[in-house]
C-alpha positions as CSV (number, residue, x, y, z in Angstrom):
1,M,0.0,0.0,0.0
2,L,1.3,3.4,-1.0
3,T,0.8,6.7,1.0
4,N,-0.5,9.7,-1.0
5,V,-0.1,13.2,0.4
6,A,-1.3,16.6,-0.6
7,A,-0.2,19.8,1.1
8,Y,0.4,23.4,0.4
9,R,1.4,26.6,2.3
10,F,1.3,30.2,1.3
11,V,4.5,31.7,2.6
12,A,7.2,34.1,1.2
13,V,10.0,32.1,-0.5
14,E,12.9,34.3,-1.4
15,D,14.8,31.8,-3.5
16,P,12.3,29.4,-5.2
17,P,14.9,27.6,-7.3
18,A,17.0,26.8,-4.3
19,L,14.0,25.4,-2.4
20,A,13.0,23.4,-5.5
21,R,16.4,21.8,-5.7
22,Q,16.3,20.8,-2.1
23,V,12.8,19.4,-2.3
24,R,13.7,17.4,-5.5
25,G,16.7,15.9,-3.7
26,W,14.6,14.7,-0.8
27,A,11.9,13.3,-3.0
28,Q,14.4,11.5,-5.2
29,A,16.1,10.0,-2.2
30,G,12.8,8.5,-1.1
31,R,11.8,7.3,-4.6
32,L,8.7,9.5,-4.5
33,R,6.6,10.4,-7.5
34,G,4.2,13.3,-8.0
35,T,4.4,17.0,-8.5
36,V,5.8,19.8,-6.4
37,L,5.3,23.4,-7.4
38,V,7.4,26.1,-5.8
39,A,6.9,29.9,-6.2
40,G,7.6,33.1,-4.4
41,E,4.2,32.6,-2.7
42,G,4.9,29.2,-1.3
43,I,4.8,25.4,-2.0
44,N,2.1,23.1,-3.4
45,L,2.8,19.3,-3.5
46,F,1.2,16.0,-4.4
47,L,3.4,13.0,-3.7
48,A,3.1,9.2,-3.4
49,G,5.5,6.6,-2.1
50,A,6.2,4.1,0.7
51,A,4.9,5.3,4.1
52,A,8.4,5.5,5.6
53,D,9.7,7.5,2.7
54,I,6.8,9.9,2.9
55,T,7.3,10.4,6.6
56,T,11.0,11.1,6.0
57,F,10.3,13.7,3.3
58,L,7.7,15.5,5.4
59,A,10.1,15.6,8.4
60,R,12.8,17.1,6.3
61,L,10.4,19.7,4.9
62,G,9.1,20.4,8.3
63,D,12.6,21.2,9.6
64,D,12.3,24.4,7.6
65,P,10.4,26.8,9.9
66,R,8.4,28.1,6.9
67,F,6.8,24.6,6.6
68,S,6.6,23.4,10.2
69,A,3.3,21.9,11.2
70,L,2.3,21.8,7.6
71,P,-1.3,20.5,7.2
72,V,-1.2,17.3,5.2
73,K,-4.0,15.3,3.7
74,F,-3.4,11.6,3.5
75,S,-4.9,8.9,1.3
76,Y,-3.8,5.5,0.1
77,S,-3.6,3.4,-3.0
78,R,-2.3,-0.1,-4.0
79,A,-0.6,1.3,-7.2
80,Q,1.6,4.3,-7.8
81,P,-0.8,7.0,-9.1
82,F,1.9,9.2,-10.6
83,A,4.0,8.5,-13.7
84,R,7.1,10.3,-12.5
85,L,8.5,13.1,-10.2
86,K,8.2,16.7,-11.3
87,V,9.5,19.6,-9.3
88,K,8.7,23.0,-11.0
89,V,9.3,26.7,-10.2
90,K,6.2,28.7,-11.2
91,P,5.0,32.3,-10.9
92,E,2.2,31.0,-8.6
93,I,1.6,27.8,-6.7
94,I,-1.9,28.0,-8.1
95,G,-2.4,30.2,-11.1
96,F,-5.0,33.0,-10.6
97,R,-3.3,35.8,-12.5
98,R,-4.5,38.5,-10.2
99,A,-1.9,40.7,-8.4
100,G,-2.0,40.8,-4.7
101,T,-4.1,37.7,-4.2
102,A,-1.5,35.5,-2.4
103,P,-2.5,35.0,1.2
104,L,0.8,36.1,2.6
105,G,0.5,37.3,6.2
106,R,-3.3,37.4,5.9
107,R,-6.0,35.0,4.9
108,A,-9.8,35.0,4.5
109,P,-11.8,33.6,7.4
110,A,-12.3,29.8,7.3
111,V,-14.9,27.4,8.4
112,A,-14.0,24.0,9.8
113,A,-15.5,20.9,8.3
114,P,-17.7,19.9,11.3
115,D,-19.1,23.4,11.4
116,L,-19.9,23.4,7.7
117,A,-21.6,20.0,8.1
118,R,-23.8,21.6,10.8
119,W,-24.6,24.6,8.6
120,I,-25.5,22.3,5.7
121,G,-27.9,20.5,7.9
122,Q,-29.7,23.7,9.0
123,G,-29.3,25.7,5.7
124,T,-27.8,28.7,7.5
125,D,-24.6,29.7,9.3
126,T,-24.5,30.2,13.1
127,A,-25.8,33.7,12.8
128,G,-28.8,32.5,10.7
129,R,-27.5,33.9,7.3
130,R,-28.5,31.9,4.2
131,L,-25.7,29.5,3.2
132,V,-24.3,29.2,-0.3
133,L,-21.5,26.8,-1.2
134,L,-19.3,28.0,-4.0
135,D,-17.3,25.5,-6.0
136,T,-14.1,27.1,-7.2
137,R,-13.0,24.1,-9.3
138,N,-13.4,23.6,-13.1
139,R,-16.2,21.9,-14.9
140,E,-14.4,18.6,-15.4
141,E,-13.9,18.3,-11.6
142,V,-17.4,19.3,-10.8
143,G,-18.6,16.6,-13.2
144,H,-17.3,13.9,-10.7
145,G,-19.1,15.4,-7.8
146,S,-19.8,18.4,-5.6
147,F,-21.8,19.5,-2.6
148,A,-25.5,19.2,-3.2
149,G,-26.9,22.5,-4.4
150,A,-23.6,24.2,-4.7
151,L,-23.1,27.1,-7.0
152,T,-20.8,25.8,-9.8
153,L,-19.3,27.9,-12.5
154,P,-18.7,27.1,-16.2
155,I,-14.9,27.5,-16.0
156,D,-12.0,25.5,-17.4
157,N,-9.3,27.1,-15.3
158,F,-9.1,28.9,-12.0
159,G,-8.2,32.2,-13.5
160,E,-11.7,32.4,-15.2
161,L,-13.4,32.5,-11.8
162,P,-13.8,36.3,-11.3
163,E,-15.6,36.8,-14.6
164,A,-17.8,33.7,-14.2
165,L,-18.8,34.8,-10.7
166,A,-19.7,38.4,-11.6
167,P,-23.3,37.7,-12.7
168,H,-24.0,36.0,-9.3
169,R,-22.6,38.6,-7.0
170,E,-25.9,40.5,-6.4
171,A,-27.8,37.3,-5.6
172,L,-25.1,36.4,-3.0
173,A,-25.2,39.7,-1.1
174,D,-27.5,38.4,1.6
175,A,-25.7,35.0,2.0
176,T,-22.7,33.6,3.8
177,V,-20.7,32.1,0.9
178,V,-18.3,29.2,1.7
179,S,-15.8,28.7,-1.1
180,F,-14.4,25.2,-1.5
181,C,-12.0,23.2,-3.8
182,T,-10.2,19.9,-3.6
183,G,-7.6,20.6,-0.9
184,G,-8.1,24.2,0.0
185,I,-5.5,26.1,-2.1
186,R,-7.9,27.5,-4.7
187,C,-10.7,28.4,-2.3
188,E,-8.2,30.1,0.0
189,K,-7.1,32.4,-2.9
190,A,-10.6,32.9,-4.1
191,A,-12.0,33.8,-0.7
192,L,-9.3,36.4,-0.2
193,W,-9.9,37.9,-3.6
194,M,-13.7,38.0,-3.0
195,H,-13.1,39.9,0.3
196,D,-10.9,42.4,-1.4
197,A,-13.5,42.7,-4.2
198,G,-16.2,43.8,-1.8
199,M,-17.8,40.5,-0.7
200,P,-17.4,40.5,3.1
201,H,-19.4,37.4,4.0
202,V,-17.2,34.9,2.3
203,L,-15.3,32.0,4.0
204,Q,-13.1,29.2,2.8
205,L,-13.6,25.6,3.7
206,D,-10.5,24.8,5.7
207,G,-8.8,21.8,4.2
208,G,-11.1,21.6,1.1
209,I,-13.2,18.7,0.1
210,L,-10.5,16.1,1.1
211,G,-10.3,17.6,4.5
212,Y,-14.1,17.5,4.8
213,F,-14.1,13.8,3.7
214,E,-11.4,13.0,6.3
215,Q,-13.2,14.8,9.2
216,V,-16.9,14.4,8.3
217,G,-17.3,11.9,5.5
218,G,-19.8,12.5,2.7
219,Y,-22.5,14.4,4.5
220,G,-24.1,16.9,2.0
221,Y,-21.8,15.8,-0.8
222,E,-22.9,14.0,-4.0
223,G,-20.4,11.8,-5.9
224,D,-16.6,11.7,-5.7
225,C,-13.8,14.2,-5.6
226,F,-11.7,14.4,-8.7
227,V,-7.9,14.3,-8.1
228,F,-5.1,15.0,-10.6
229,D,-3.5,11.6,-10.7
230,G,-4.1,8.0,-11.8
231,R,-6.7,7.4,-9.2
232,V,-9.1,9.7,-11.1
233,A,-11.3,10.5,-8.1
234,L,-11.7,9.6,-4.4
235,D,-15.0,8.7,-2.7
236,P,-16.0,10.2,0.7
237,A,-14.1,7.4,2.4
238,L,-11.0,8.5,0.5
239,R,-11.0,5.3,-1.5
240,P,-9.7,5.6,-5.1
241,R,-12.3,5.3,-7.9
242,V,-9.5,3.6,-10.0
243,D,-6.7,1.9,-8.1
244,G,-4.4,1.0,-11.0
245,S,-1.5,2.4,-13.0
246,E,-3.4,2.4,-16.4
247,N,-4.7,5.9,-15.7
248,L,-1.5,7.6,-14.7
249,K,-1.3,11.3,-15.4
250,D,0.9,14.1,-14.2
251,A,-0.7,16.2,-11.5
252,A,-1.0,19.9,-12.2
């Protein structure tokens, strides 16, 4: 059984190429496969390998104060879901193409998974405001599953979200909007952008869908969660929809 991990952190990185070289060395030493993206705004990683090698990699990364206590989402598979190891330096660890949207030193308010499950059950937040769940993923991902009744947008990449959301903003004015994505990175950027764009009642789902599955299960969710590797999607018990190597693809 292989251990799969997904993690990210928005933090200032002064020398992204140096960090990328270091991370590549650790991953290669552990024979890990997957994708690591490094940018001036932080790190974003999806890796799979033997449990002991994953533990060693995370310990080495955590020795860097910038990445200590890094929230990591775990899942498991019988086969290696990644074709190879890729470590890339990028302008952003998740492309949004909007200046000043990296949550460096600030982040939008978040809601924990158990609290969101309670809100879903009652249809409102704790203060009684109408609840709207906003899916910040693309249409291919949404096709595999989403929260029941969520607002989904006809986008193919994350950078299209602001324009696609514009027609809905007036209708959302009286609601508490909870943005969500696979692991939290997109909804974190999106929630901060929405706050800056004049939408004060927006929160992010802390840990994304995978964190929700881990803590709550599938309550209020319909279908699976698409993942960018050979497993294709995970069900609410974090079991792969496909657990073989025939669907290997490079995570992005």
